[in-house]
N, C-alpha and C positions, 0 to 999 in steps of 0.2 A: 504494500500500500504506500503510495507516495505521501510524503509529508505535505502539510498544508502550504508550505512555502512554494512548492512546485505548482500546486493548484493556483496560488496567487500569481505566480510568474506567468503561467499560461493565460490566465484571465486578463492580466495586464497587457500581455502581448497581443491577444486576439480581440479583446473587448475594450481596451483602453483603461480599464480599472479592475481592481480585484474585489471580491465579494467574500470577505472572511466569515461573515455571519451565515452566509449560505453554506459554505464548506463545513462550518461547525455544526449547523443544523442537520445536514445530511449525514454526518458522521457521529451524531449524538449517541446512537445506540451502541457504538463501539465501547463505551465505558462499561456497559453491562455484558455485551455479547462478544467482545474481542473481535478477532478477524471475521467471525460469522456475522458481524453486523451488516455485511453487504447483502444479506437476505432481506434487509429492510431499508427503504429509502434509496435504493440503488437501481431502480428502473429509470429509464429516461423520463417517463411521465412523472413519476414521483419526484425526481430531482428537479424537473422543470417547475412543478407546482410549489415545492418547497422554496425554490429560488425566487419565484414571483412573490410568494407570501412574505419571505424574509426581507426582500429588497424593495418591494412594491414597484418593480420594473420588469419589463420583458427581458432586459439584459441579464438580470439576476437569474431568470429562468434558463437562459442560455448558459450562464455560468454553472448552473446546476447540472445541465447536460454535459458540459465539458468536464465537470468533476467525475461523473460516471465514466465517460469515455477514457479519461486519463487513468482512472483506477483499473479499468479493463485492460488497456494497453500495457500499463506498467506491470500488471500481474503476469502477463504472457511474455513480455519482452524485458527481462531484467537489465540487459545492456542499455536499452533505450532509457530506462528509469535512471541508471547511473549517469548517462549522458545529460539528461534533463537536470539532475541534481547538480552536476558540475556547472551547467549553463546558468541555472538559477542562482548559484553562489556568486557568479560574476567573475 
């Protein structure tokens, strides 16, 4: 699972701003469920709705979808995750 700083980096890059409250809300079940938290709030529809509700903008909904996309890609491609971590560090 990528750290939130990678989610913020990607949102800033693609949307012009980051949405930390959206990322935090999507991952809130992680405190209780651990890695299994992706069974909750991690469909594109759920993430979009959470993003819109948390940010009151459609951009926030898109950020929610980017969150899920990034989680899925980084889970399958560890080297890409390491690359993004290095780029996000600057």
